C-alpha positions in Angstrom: 17.6 -24.5 -56.0 19.1 -25.6 -59.3 21.4 -23.2 -61.1 22.2 -21.1 -58.0 25.8 -20.9 -56.8 26.5 -21.0 -53.1 29.7 -19.8 -51.3 31.5 -21.9 -48.7 31.7 -20.7 -45.1 34.2 -21.8 -42.5 32.8 -23.0 -39.2 34.0 -19.9 -37.4 32.3 -17.7 -40.1 29.0 -19.7 -39.7 29.0 -19.7 -35.9 29.3 -15.9 -35.9 25.7 -15.7 -37.2 24.1 -16.5 -33.9 21.8 -13.6 -33.1 18.3 -12.5 -33.9 19.7 -10.0 -36.5 21.6 -12.8 -38.3 20.6 -16.3 -37.5 22.2 -19.2 -39.4 21.7 -22.9 -38.9 23.0 -26.0 -40.7 21.6 -29.3 -41.8 24.8 -31.3 -42.3 27.0 -29.3 -44.6 24.2 -27.0 -45.9 24.0 -23.5 -44.3 20.6 -21.7 -44.0 19.8 -18.1 -43.1 16.5 -18.2 -41.1 16.7 -14.7 -39.7 13.3 -13.8 -41.2 11.7 -16.8 -39.6 12.9 -16.2 -36.0 10.0 -14.0 -34.9 7.4 -16.0 -36.7 8.4 -19.4 -35.3 5.2 -21.0 -33.8 7.1 -22.0 -30.7 8.6 -18.5 -30.1 11.9 -16.9 -31.2 13.7 -18.3 -28.1 13.5 -21.8 -29.4 15.1 -20.8 -32.7 17.8 -18.7 -31.2 18.8 -21.5 -28.9 20.2 -23.2 -32.1 21.5 -20.1 -33.8 25.0 -20.9 -35.2 24.4 -24.6 -34.7 23.2 -27.7 -36.5 19.5 -28.5 -36.3 19.4 -32.0 -37.8 18.7 -33.7 -34.5 16.2 -31.2 -33.1 14.1 -31.3 -36.2 13.8 -35.1 -35.8 13.4 -35.1 -32.0 10.0 -36.7 -31.2 10.0 -35.4 -27.6 10.3 -31.9 -28.8 8.4 -31.9 -32.1 9.0 -34.0 -35.2 8.9 -31.5 -38.1 6.9 -32.1 -41.2 8.1 -32.2 -44.8 6.8 -28.7 -45.3 9.3 -27.5 -42.7 12.2 -29.0 -44.6 10.9 -27.5 -47.8 10.6 -24.1 -46.2 14.2 -24.2 -44.8 15.5 -25.3 -48.2 14.4 -22.0 -49.6 16.7 -20.3 -47.1 20.0 -22.0 -48.1 22.9 -19.5 -48.4 26.0 -21.7 -48.5 28.0 -24.8 -47.6 30.0 -25.4 -44.5 33.7 -26.3 -44.7 36.4 -26.8 -42.2 38.2 -23.6 -41.0 40.9 -22.5 -43.5 44.1 -24.4 -42.7 47.6 -23.4 -43.9 48.7 -26.0 -46.4 51.8 -26.9 -44.4 49.7 -28.1 -41.5 49.0 -31.8 -41.3 45.4 -33.0 -41.4 44.9 -36.7 -40.7 42.0 -38.9 -41.6 41.1 -42.6 -41.9 40.9 -43.8 -45.5 40.7 -47.2 -47.1 44.0 -48.3 -48.8 43.1 -49.5 -52.3 45.7 -52.2 -52.2 45.3 -53.7 -48.7 41.6 -52.8 -48.3 42.4 -51.7 -44.8 41.8 -48.4 -43.0 45.0 -46.4 -42.7 45.7 -42.9 -41.3 46.8 -40.5 -44.1 47.3 -36.8 -44.7 44.4 -35.3 -46.5 44.7 -31.8 -47.8 41.9 -29.6 -46.3 41.1 -27.8 -49.5 41.3 -30.5 -52.2 40.5 -33.5 -50.0 43.4 -35.4 -51.7 46.1 -37.4 -50.0 48.5 -38.0 -52.9 49.1 -37.2 -56.6 47.4 -40.4 -57.7 44.1 -38.9 -56.5 44.2 -36.5 -59.5 43.2 -39.5 -61.7 40.2 -40.6 -59.6 37.1 -40.1 -61.6 34.8 -37.3 -60.4 31.1 -38.1 -59.8 29.7 -35.3 -62.0 26.3 -35.1 -60.5 27.5 -35.3 -56.9 30.2 -32.7 -57.5 27.8 -30.2 -58.9 25.2 -30.8 -56.2 27.8 -30.4 -53.5 29.7 -27.3 -54.8 27.3 -25.6 -57.2 30.2 -24.6 -59.3 30.4 -26.1 -62.8 28.4 -29.0 -64.3 31.1 -31.0 -66.1 28.5 -32.6 -68.4 27.7 -29.2 -70.0 29.9 -26.6 -71.8 32.1 -24.9 -69.2 32.9 -21.5 -70.6 29.3 -20.2 -70.6 28.8 -21.5 -67.1 31.8 -19.5 -66.0 30.6 -16.4 -67.8 27.0 -16.5 -66.5 27.7 -18.2 -63.2 27.9 -15.0 -61.2 30.8 -16.4 -59.2 32.7 -14.1 -56.8 36.5 -14.2 -57.3 37.0 -15.8 -53.9 34.5 -18.6 -54.6 35.8 -19.1 -58.2 39.5 -19.5 -57.0 38.5 -21.8 -54.2 36.7 -24.1 -56.7 38.9 -23.9 -59.7 41.9 -25.1 -57.6 40.0 -28.2 -56.4 41.1 -30.6 -59.1 38.5 -32.8 -60.9 38.9 -35.7 -63.3 36.5 -36.0 -66.2 34.9 -39.4 -66.8 37.1 -41.8 -68.8 39.9 -39.3 -68.9 38.3 -37.6 -71.8 38.0 -33.8 -72.3 35.1 -32.0 -70.7 33.2 -29.7 -73.1 34.6 -26.1 -73.1 32.7 -24.4 -75.8 30.2 -27.1 -76.8 30.2 -26.0 -80.5 32.3 -25.7 -83.6 35.0 -23.9 -81.5 35.6 -27.0 -79.4 38.4 -28.5 -81.6 40.4 -25.2 -81.3 40.7 -25.8 -77.5 42.1 -29.3 -77.9 45.8 -29.7 -78.7 47.7 -33.1 -78.9 51.2 -32.9 -77.4 52.9 -33.8 -80.7 51.6 -30.7 -82.4 54.1 -28.6 -80.4 57.4 -30.1 -81.6 55.9 -30.7 -85.1 55.2 -27.0 -85.6 57.9 -25.2 -83.7 61.0 -27.4 -84.0 61.4 -26.9 -87.8 61.0 -23.2 -87.3 63.6 -23.2 -84.5 66.0 -25.1 -86.8 65.5 -22.7 -89.7 65.9 -19.6 -87.5 69.0 -21.0 -85.9 70.5 -21.8 -89.4 69.9 -18.3 -90.8 71.2 -16.6 -87.6 74.6 -18.0 -88.4 75.0 -15.7 -91.4 75.5 -12.7 -89.2 77.5 -14.3 -86.4 81.1 -15.5 -86.2 80.6 -19.2 -86.6 78.6 -21.9 -84.8 80.3 -21.3 -81.5 78.7 -17.8 -81.2 75.4 -19.2 -82.3 75.7 -21.8 -79.6 76.4 -19.2 -76.9 73.4 -17.1 -78.0 71.1 -20.1 -78.3 72.0 -21.5 -74.9 71.5 -18.0 -73.4 68.0 -18.1 -74.9 67.3 -21.5 -73.3 68.5 -20.2 -69.9 66.3 -17.0 -70.3 63.3 -19.2 -71.1 63.5 -20.9 -67.6 63.1 -17.4 -66.0 60.3 -16.5 -68.5 58.6 -19.8 -67.7 58.6 -19.0 -64.0 57.4 -15.4 -64.5 54.6 -16.3 -66.9 53.4 -19.2 -64.6 53.5 -17.1 -61.4 52.4 -13.7 -62.6 50.2 -14.3 -65.6 48.8 -17.8 -65.3 48.4 -17.4 -61.5 47.2 -13.8 -61.5 45.0 -15.0 -58.7 45.7 -12.4 -56.0 45.5 -9.5 -58.5 42.6 -10.9 -60.5 39.8 -8.3 -60.9 36.5 -9.5 -59.3 34.4 -9.5 -62.4 33.2 -12.1 -64.9 35.3 -11.0 -67.8 38.6 -11.4 -65.8 37.4 -14.7 -64.2 36.5 -16.1 -67.7 39.9 -15.1 -69.1 41.6 -16.7 -66.1 39.7 -19.9 -66.7 40.6 -20.0 -70.4 44.2 -19.2 -69.9 45.1 -21.5 -67.0 42.1 -22.1 -64.7 40.7 -25.0 -66.8 44.1 -26.8 -66.4 43.9 -26.6 -62.6 40.3 -27.5 -62.7 41.0 -30.6 -64.9 44.7 -31.1 -64.6 44.7 -34.6 -66.3 43.0 -33.5 -69.5 45.7 -34.5 -72.0 44.4 -32.3 -74.8 44.5 -29.1 -72.7 48.0 -29.6 -71.3 50.1 -28.0 -74.1 49.5 -24.5 -75.4 47.4 -24.2 -78.6 49.7 -22.8 -81.4 47.5 -19.7 -82.0 47.8 -18.7 -78.3 51.5 -19.3 -78.2 52.0 -17.2 -81.3 50.2 -14.3 -79.5 52.4 -14.7 -76.4 55.6 -15.2 -78.4 55.3 -12.1 -80.6 56.2 -9.6 -78.0 59.3 -11.6 -77.1 60.4 -11.7 -80.8 60.2 -7.9 -80.8 62.0 -7.7 -77.4 64.9 -9.9 -78.5 65.5 -7.7 -81.6 65.1 -4.5 -79.5 67.7 -5.7 -77.0 70.1 -6.9 -79.7 69.4 -3.9 -81.9 73.0 -3.9 -83.3 72.7 -7.5 -84.6 69.5 -9.0 -85.9 71.0 -12.4 -86.2 72.1 -12.5 -82.6 68.5 -11.6 -81.5 67.2 -14.4 -83.7 69.5 -17.0 -82.3 68.6 -16.0 -78.7 64.9 -16.1 -79.6 65.3 -19.5 -81.2 67.0 -20.9 -78.1 64.1 -19.5 -76.0 61.5 -21.2 -78.3 63.3 -24.5 -77.9 63.1 -24.0 -74.2 59.4 -23.5 -74.5 59.0 -26.7 -76.5 61.0 -28.6 -73.8 58.7 -27.0 -71.2 55.5 -28.0 -72.9 56.6 -31.6 -73.5 57.9 -31.9 -70.0 54.6 -30.6 -68.7 52.7 -33.2 -70.7 54.9 -36.1 -69.8 54.9 -35.1 -66.1 51.1 -35.5 -66.1 50.8 -38.6 -68.4 54.0 -40.7 -68.5 56.3 -42.6 -66.1 59.5 -40.6 -66.3 63.1 -41.6 -65.8 64.4 -41.5 -62.3 66.0 -38.1 -62.7 62.7 -36.6 -63.8 60.6 -38.1 -61.0 61.3 -35.3 -58.6 60.0 -32.8 -61.2 56.8 -34.9 -61.5 56.4 -35.0 -57.7 57.0 -31.3 -57.4 54.6 -30.2 -60.2 51.7 -32.5 -59.2 52.0 -31.3 -55.7 51.5 -27.8 -57.1 48.1 -29.0 -58.3 46.7 -30.9 -55.4 48.7 -29.5 -52.5 49.6 -25.8 -52.8 48.9 -23.9 -56.1 50.4 -20.7 -54.6 53.9 -22.1 -54.7 56.0 -24.4 -57.0 55.8 -22.4 -60.3 58.8 -24.0 -62.0 58.0 -26.9 -64.3 61.3 -27.7 -66.1 63.4 -26.6 -63.2 62.9 -25.7 -59.5 65.8 -23.2 -59.6 63.8 -20.0 -59.7 61.5 -21.3 -57.0 64.5 -21.6 -54.8 65.8 -18.1 -55.8 62.4 -16.4 -55.2 61.3 -18.4 -52.1 58.3 -20.2 -53.7 59.4 -23.8 -53.2 56.8 -26.3 -52.2 56.9 -28.0 -48.8 56.8 -31.7 -49.9 57.1 -32.9 -46.3 53.5 -32.1 -45.5 51.8 -35.1 -43.9 55.0 -37.2 -44.1 54.6 -38.2 -40.4 50.9 -38.9 -40.8 
């Protein structure tokens, strides 16, 4: 049924449909609602209800019972309503599985996250089979423009959030099409654009702010205060704007905005051209903070400017750190940040909102548990 989107059902949710009024069966991971077929089954409804809430793969092929024809399979395909997944598991619980180690080529037992199917941060760079991914999840076809698929997909909020937080990696490490038209270049921002545009403006604003302050020492105090404030703003924006997940309205406009703002980054976390914020978007987000700084420091415009410039420098440091975390081998003192942030992507997107610092995660109790699966 091309183009149709199916939700995922846990095993317990599927097995609850085991009566004549609601009869579900599975063929592998595919879930089918055959309620309307129960009474009309040639062998009687009892034979069907015996397998309600169960898998019917073996019985359909059982020669002693009755080997079903191709038309039977075609008929059941029309009844598909979802995909079967393992029961929802709290991210801090260990899930072990046998996988082949790429270096030794031997089977080893490793922790595999129940939602993403990933065992380590390196899995984020494993190329996604585009056709297989779409066939399995019926979410987005990575070979076609993504935004219109989100808009017209008819996804529920629950299904969208489940899928957008299962990281994919586009072929060859390139950028998947977002708009698929002349707007496409506006969605792609190389990392060097950020310091090129904003650092000269920060330097100029810092320089003119000195005119109304008592020397460079006061400028430094205001400027460092701005940098410190940015770390809190970074945490708040990431947690309550970019991850508006819990409070996201269940409609296509809200879901599409979420995808544009941050969802596409979680869906394709290794896309190097959608890792830093496009200048136009940053200008929109920064304008209220410019006004806020000068409202708070209403008695001294230059003080507000100096604090604001410190905050913008903090943002530049954040965007560059974010890029290098995803795409560079960092110095030893940065490696813990890299481990922490990549775990936010493949392990637990509902915690670990600090990028340049884990301080506010500790303060507000949203630290990641990086010991998951350590004993696996």
